[in-house]
C-alpha positions, 0 to 999 in steps of 0.5 A: 515462493517462501524460502525454507523455514521462513514463513514471513516471505509471502506475508506482504503479498498474502496481505495484499491479495486478501485486501484485493479480494475483500475490497475489490474482487468480491464487490464487482461482477467481472464478465470478461478477462478484459474487465479484470485487466481494466479494473484491477490497475484502477483499484491498485492505483486509485484505492490501495495507494491513494485512499486506503488506510494502512496500519503499518503507516499509522493509518494514513494512505501511502501517498499521504505518508510519502508526502509527509515523509518527504516534507519532513526530510526536506526541512533543514536540520538545525545545528545544535552547539553544546557548551 
C-alpha cells in the first residue's frame, strides 16, 4: 500500500504485474490453481530474471547485468600517483 501523498511507492510492483499479465498470464490457459502455482515461479525465475531485457539496466537481463557488475567490481583499481 502506498504511503500518503507518495504515488511512487507501488511503481515497481505495478510494473512487474503489468509485465506478468502481458507476457505470461494472457498467453497461457490456466485450468487450475496448481497450474498457476507451477507456472508463475518458472516465469519469474526463467523469463523475468534470465531472459527479459530491462530498460533500467541498459536493456540487458538482470542476471547478465549482475555478472558484469560483479566482474567489474572484482577488478583491482589501479593506483594513480599525481606529481
